[in-house]
Each structure stands twice: as structure tokens, then as C-alpha cells.
C-alpha positions as CSV (number, residue, x, y, z in Angstrom):
1,M,-12.5,10.8,4.5
2,S,-10.8,7.5,5.8
3,K,-7.1,6.9,5.5
4,K,-6.0,4.4,2.9
5,L,-3.1,2.1,2.5
6,R,-2.2,1.2,-1.0
7,F,-1.1,-2.4,-1.1
8,G,0.5,-4.3,-4.0
9,L,-0.1,-8.1,-4.4
10,P,1.7,-10.1,-7.1
11,K,-0.2,-10.8,-10.3
12,G,0.7,-14.1,-11.9
13,S,2.1,-17.3,-10.4
14,L,2.1,-16.1,-6.8
15,Q,-1.4,-14.5,-7.0
16,E,-3.5,-17.4,-5.9
17,A,-1.4,-18.5,-3.1
18,T,-1.1,-14.9,-1.8
19,I,-4.8,-14.2,-1.9
20,E,-5.3,-17.5,-0.1
21,K,-2.9,-16.4,2.7
22,M,-4.6,-13.1,3.0
23,A,-7.9,-14.8,3.4
24,K,-6.5,-16.9,6.2
25,A,-5.1,-13.5,7.7
26,G,-8.6,-12.2,7.7
27,F,-8.9,-10.2,4.5
28,N,-11.4,-11.3,1.9
29,I,-10.1,-10.3,-1.6
30,Q,-12.2,-10.8,-4.8
31,V,-10.4,-10.4,-8.1
32,S,-12.2,-9.5,-11.3
33,S,-10.9,-10.5,-14.7
34,R,-11.7,-7.1,-16.0
35,S,-9.9,-5.1,-13.2
36,Y,-6.5,-4.8,-11.5
37,I,-8.2,-3.3,-8.5
38,P,-9.7,-6.1,-6.6
39,Y,-12.4,-5.8,-4.0
40,V,-11.2,-6.2,-0.2
41,D,-13.5,-6.2,2.8
42,D,-11.3,-3.5,4.5
43,D,-12.1,0.2,3.8
44,E,-8.7,1.2,4.9
45,L,-6.9,-1.0,2.2
46,E,-6.6,-0.3,-1.6
47,I,-5.3,-3.4,-3.3
48,R,-3.4,-3.3,-6.5
49,L,-2.5,-6.4,-8.6
50,I,0.9,-5.8,-10.3
51,R,3.6,-8.2,-11.5
52,A,5.9,-9.4,-8.7
53,Q,8.9,-8.2,-11.0
54,E,7.6,-4.7,-10.7
55,I,6.1,-4.3,-7.1
56,S,9.5,-3.3,-5.5
57,R,10.0,-0.4,-7.9
58,Y,6.5,0.9,-7.3
59,V,6.9,0.6,-3.6
60,E,10.3,2.4,-3.8
61,H,8.8,5.2,-5.8
62,G,5.8,5.6,-3.6
63,Y,3.0,4.6,-5.9
64,L,2.5,1.7,-3.5
65,D,2.8,2.1,0.2
66,C,3.7,-1.6,0.7
67,G,3.6,-4.8,-1.2
68,I,4.4,-8.5,-1.3
69,T,7.0,-9.5,-3.7
70,G,9.9,-12.0,-3.9
71,Y,13.3,-11.1,-2.5
72,D,14.8,-12.0,-5.9
73,W,12.9,-9.0,-7.5
74,I,14.0,-6.7,-4.8
75,I,17.7,-7.7,-5.6
76,E,17.1,-7.8,-9.4
77,N,15.7,-4.2,-9.4
78,G,18.1,-2.8,-6.7
79,S,15.1,-1.3,-5.0
80,K,15.6,0.7,-1.9
81,V,12.6,-0.3,0.4
82,H,12.0,-1.3,4.0
83,E,11.7,-5.0,4.6
84,V,9.0,-5.6,7.0
85,G,8.8,-9.5,7.1
86,E,9.6,-12.6,5.3
87,F,6.8,-15.1,4.5
88,L,7.6,-18.7,3.5
89,F,5.0,-19.8,0.9
90,S,5.0,-20.3,-2.8
91,K,2.7,-21.4,-5.6
92,V,3.4,-25.2,-5.1
93,S,5.2,-25.6,-1.6
94,R,6.5,-24.0,1.4
95,R,10.1,-24.1,0.0
96,A,12.1,-21.0,-1.0
97,A,12.5,-20.4,-4.8
98,R,15.9,-20.8,-6.1
99,W,17.6,-19.2,-9.1
100,V,20.0,-21.7,-10.5
101,L,22.5,-21.9,-13.3
102,C,21.6,-24.8,-15.5
103,V,23.0,-26.5,-18.6
104,P,21.8,-29.6,-20.5
105,E,22.5,-32.8,-19.0
106,D,25.2,-33.8,-21.6
107,S,26.8,-30.3,-21.6
108,P,30.7,-30.2,-20.8
109,V,30.1,-27.3,-18.5
110,K,30.9,-28.2,-15.0
111,S,31.3,-24.8,-13.3
112,V,30.6,-21.1,-14.0
113,K,34.2,-20.8,-15.1
114,D,33.4,-23.0,-18.2
115,L,31.0,-20.3,-19.4
116,Q,33.7,-17.7,-20.3
117,G,32.8,-16.2,-23.6
118,K,29.5,-18.2,-23.7
119,R,25.8,-17.0,-23.9
120,I,23.4,-17.2,-21.0
121,A,19.5,-16.6,-21.1
122,T,17.6,-15.5,-18.2
123,E,14.8,-13.2,-16.8
124,V,17.1,-11.9,-14.0
125,V,19.8,-10.1,-16.1
126,N,21.2,-8.0,-13.4
127,L,21.5,-10.9,-10.9
128,T,23.3,-13.0,-13.5
129,K,25.7,-10.3,-14.5
130,K,26.6,-9.7,-10.8
131,Y,27.1,-13.4,-10.3
132,L,29.4,-13.6,-13.3
133,K,31.4,-10.6,-12.1
134,K,31.9,-12.1,-8.7
135,H,33.4,-15.2,-10.3
136,G,35.5,-13.2,-12.8
137,V,33.7,-14.6,-15.9
138,Q,32.8,-12.6,-19.0
139,A,29.8,-14.0,-20.8
140,E,26.9,-12.6,-22.8
141,V,23.6,-12.5,-20.8
142,E,20.4,-12.1,-22.7
143,F,16.9,-11.4,-21.4
144,S,14.6,-14.3,-21.9
145,W,10.8,-13.7,-22.5
146,G,9.9,-17.2,-21.8
147,A,10.5,-20.8,-22.6
148,T,13.9,-20.4,-21.2
149,E,14.3,-24.1,-20.4
150,M,14.0,-24.9,-24.1
151,K,16.6,-22.4,-25.1
152,A,19.3,-24.2,-23.1
153,H,19.1,-27.1,-25.6
154,E,19.2,-24.9,-28.8
155,L,19.9,-21.3,-28.4
156,V,22.3,-20.6,-25.5
157,D,25.0,-22.4,-23.6
158,A,23.3,-22.0,-20.3
159,I,20.3,-20.6,-18.5
160,V,19.5,-19.1,-15.1
161,E,16.0,-20.2,-14.0
162,V,13.9,-20.3,-11.0
163,T,12.8,-23.6,-9.4
164,E,11.2,-24.8,-6.2
165,T,11.5,-28.6,-6.5
166,G,13.8,-29.1,-9.6
167,S,11.2,-31.4,-11.1
168,S,10.6,-29.2,-14.2
169,L,14.4,-28.9,-14.7
170,R,14.8,-32.7,-14.6
171,A,11.9,-33.2,-17.0
172,N,13.6,-30.9,-19.5
173,K,16.9,-32.8,-19.1
174,L,18.7,-29.9,-17.4
175,R,21.5,-30.1,-14.8
176,I,22.0,-27.6,-12.0
177,V,25.5,-26.2,-12.1
178,D,25.2,-23.7,-9.2
179,E,22.7,-21.7,-7.1
180,L,22.7,-17.9,-7.4
181,L,20.0,-16.9,-5.0
182,S,17.4,-18.3,-2.6
183,S,14.3,-16.1,-2.5
184,T,11.1,-16.0,-0.4
185,P,8.2,-13.6,-0.5
186,R,8.8,-10.4,1.5
187,L,6.3,-7.7,2.8
188,I,8.1,-4.5,1.9
189,A,7.2,-0.8,2.6
190,N,8.0,2.6,1.1
191,Y,10.3,4.5,3.3
192,D,8.1,7.5,3.5
193,A,5.0,5.3,4.3
194,W,7.0,3.6,7.1
195,K,7.6,6.9,8.8
196,D,3.9,7.7,8.7
197,S,2.5,6.3,12.1
198,W,-0.8,5.4,10.9
199,K,0.5,3.5,7.7
200,R,3.2,1.9,9.7
201,K,0.8,0.5,12.3
202,K,-1.5,-0.8,9.5
203,I,1.4,-2.4,7.7
204,E,2.5,-4.0,11.1
205,T,-0.9,-5.4,11.6
206,L,-0.9,-6.9,8.2
207,S,2.4,-8.5,8.8
208,M,1.4,-9.8,12.2
209,L,-1.8,-11.5,10.8
210,L,0.0,-12.9,7.7
211,K,2.6,-14.4,9.8
212,G,0.0,-15.8,12.3
213,A,-1.8,-17.4,9.4
214,L,1.4,-19.0,7.9
215,D,2.5,-20.3,11.3
216,A,-0.9,-22.0,11.9
217,E,-0.5,-23.9,8.7
218,S,2.1,-26.3,10.0
219,K,0.5,-26.8,13.4
220,V,-2.7,-28.2,15.0
221,G,-4.4,-28.0,18.2
222,L,-4.8,-31.1,20.4
223,K,-7.4,-31.6,23.2
224,M,-7.6,-34.7,25.5
225,N,-8.9,-35.8,28.9
226,I,-6.6,-37.6,31.2
227,A,-6.7,-38.9,34.9
228,E,-4.8,-36.5,37.1
229,K,-2.7,-39.3,38.4
230,N,-1.2,-40.0,34.9
231,L,-0.5,-36.3,34.1
232,K,3.0,-36.2,35.5
233,S,4.0,-39.3,33.4
234,L,2.4,-37.7,30.3
235,L,4.3,-34.5,30.6
236,K,7.6,-36.3,31.4
237,N,7.5,-38.5,28.5
238,L,6.2,-36.3,25.9
239,P,8.1,-33.0,25.6
240,A,5.8,-31.6,22.9
241,L,3.3,-31.1,25.9
242,R,5.7,-29.3,28.1
243,N,3.5,-26.2,28.2
244,P,-0.1,-27.2,27.7
245,T,-3.2,-25.6,29.0
246,I,-4.6,-27.7,31.9
247,S,-8.0,-27.3,33.4
248,N,-10.2,-29.4,35.8
249,L,-13.2,-31.4,34.7
250,S,-16.4,-31.8,36.6
251,L,-15.4,-35.5,37.0
252,K,-13.3,-35.6,40.1
253,G,-9.7,-36.9,39.5
254,W,-9.8,-36.0,35.7
255,I,-8.4,-33.0,33.9
256,A,-8.5,-31.6,30.3
257,V,-5.1,-31.0,28.5
258,E,-4.8,-28.7,25.4
259,T,-1.9,-27.8,23.4
260,I,-0.5,-26.7,20.0
261,I,2.0,-28.9,18.1
262,D,3.6,-29.4,14.7
263,E,1.2,-31.2,12.5
264,H,3.8,-33.7,11.2
265,V,4.3,-35.3,14.6
266,V,0.6,-36.0,15.3
267,R,0.5,-39.5,13.8
268,E,3.3,-40.5,16.1
269,L,2.0,-38.7,19.1
270,I,-1.6,-39.7,19.3
271,P,-0.7,-43.5,20.0
272,Q,1.6,-42.4,22.6
273,L,-1.0,-40.2,24.2
274,K,-3.4,-43.0,24.1
275,A,-0.9,-45.4,25.8
276,A,-0.3,-42.8,28.5
277,G,-4.0,-42.9,29.5
278,A,-5.3,-40.0,27.4
279,E,-9.0,-40.2,26.3
280,G,-11.3,-38.2,24.1
281,I,-8.4,-37.0,21.9
282,I,-9.4,-34.2,19.6
283,E,-7.3,-32.9,16.7
284,Y,-8.3,-29.6,15.2
285,P,-7.1,-27.1,12.6
286,L,-5.9,-23.7,13.4
287,N,-6.5,-20.5,11.4
288,K,-3.8,-18.1,13.1
289,V,-1.1,-18.6,15.7
290,V,0.1,-15.3,17.0
291,Y,3.1,-15.4,19.3
């Protein structure tokens, strides 16, 4: 009987982004609307779709060997787990999610100190209570089941809500007073599973492939041909090509240069390459970059 690694993926807002990253890492996952046990093309994996808020608890207690969840929920749950890796991706951007203290734009509240004796709504009750205690503020913290942004205007004095870009908060006429926590997805493992040599190797492989897939998203490959006499000038003037792969072409006096660079600099770099004498410049996407 083959060995199995039970792997928890977040159901909900991060689900689509996580499955997309897993596909780039080489794991094809197919989700059925009628099942919490998706298909994966790896006989050594058992995938479970579970709310991100709960994954760290199930990893800690051993129902899951490992899982991907936000750092915020590890802290909120106080889970004792082994952190394998951090992966910067989210449902709309590559930014970290931020839990922020917010009030209506016209609120007199300027700092957390002004919330003494007031009421705050949030999904991260434990995190908020720790934050208030740190600042010596006593306030009532209630769990919010949803529509938290609306409650700030009618039902409570402030909210603690998660945001990536802040656009939703601005649209709801809310003002950020302070940031409590910055959170990114983490690959975490159960301590006993991490001690198991087979499971640990499998988890480390997952981490390496996921990191390689994420690192590849911000980079591209470039190929070009250039006269050998112009190579020295090219490398001197373009630091991004300091360590390229260089090979001889069948045409005497010409060489091929290949490198990997950050995608955001390509539009400035290609005209410089052309001016330096490069020809046949090809830009191509990358699937994984493993260092």
C-alpha cells in the first residue's frame, strides 16, 4: 500500500489562487462541487479542502499532515505547527493581506486609545484582544459573521478587517487607524509528520516546487544573438546580464546569450539590448525557477 500525505488547501477566497499555484508547481487538482476531496494526479497525496480559518488547528491535531493557510489564522488560533515556507500570493495580487483597525471617515477616533470602553467587530477576536491588551485599552470585541464593513457605520465604533489594496475600505468610506498584522500564506506541517522522514521529504518537495512556481511568475527568460566583439560592452552596460549562459553559434564571430531577468525591467531592457547590437531577441515565460 502506497504512503499518503494528507494535505489541506484553503476553501474559499484563496482556493482558486492556491489551486492555480499548485498547477504551476506540477500538481493537477480538480475540484467537484459535491465533494471536499478533490482529485489530484499524485497517488501519494490526499487533498482536503478546508476553510483557511481551520487548517492550522487540523494540522496541529494531526488530521492533516500539512496545509496552506494564512499566517493570520495560525496566530488567531494559537496553533503549534512547524512552518515550512512562506508564499506571497493572494486572491487579487502578490501583496500581503493586512488586518487593520478601521473607523468611518467622519469618526472622532484617531488612535486605538480612543476606543476605550467602545465596541469593535471582527473575525479575528483573539488577535484583536491581544492588540488591545498591548495598548492598555479595554473595549468590547464581538465576532463578526460577515458584512463587517457595514457594521462600522451603524452597529459598532470600529472594526478590524482584512485588506490587500484598501480599495474596498475606501469604497465603504472607512479610514485606517492602525495595522495589527501583515499576513501571507504559509505551508505548515504537523510536528509528528515533520519527524517522519518520508512525509518530510514529500512536504519539502511540495515547498520547493511551489516556491519555484511563484518565483517564476515575476521573471522571464531572454534569448538573443550578438557579435562576439560586442559582448564585453553588453555585459558591462547591462548588470542584469552579469551571469548569462553564453554559447557559440555556427556562424563564426557570433554567440548566443540567454538569461533570466525580472519581468518589469524587460520593456526598458530590450531597446538597450538592441542598441548594443543584439539580434533575434526572444522573450519567453517561465513555469518554475528553482535556485
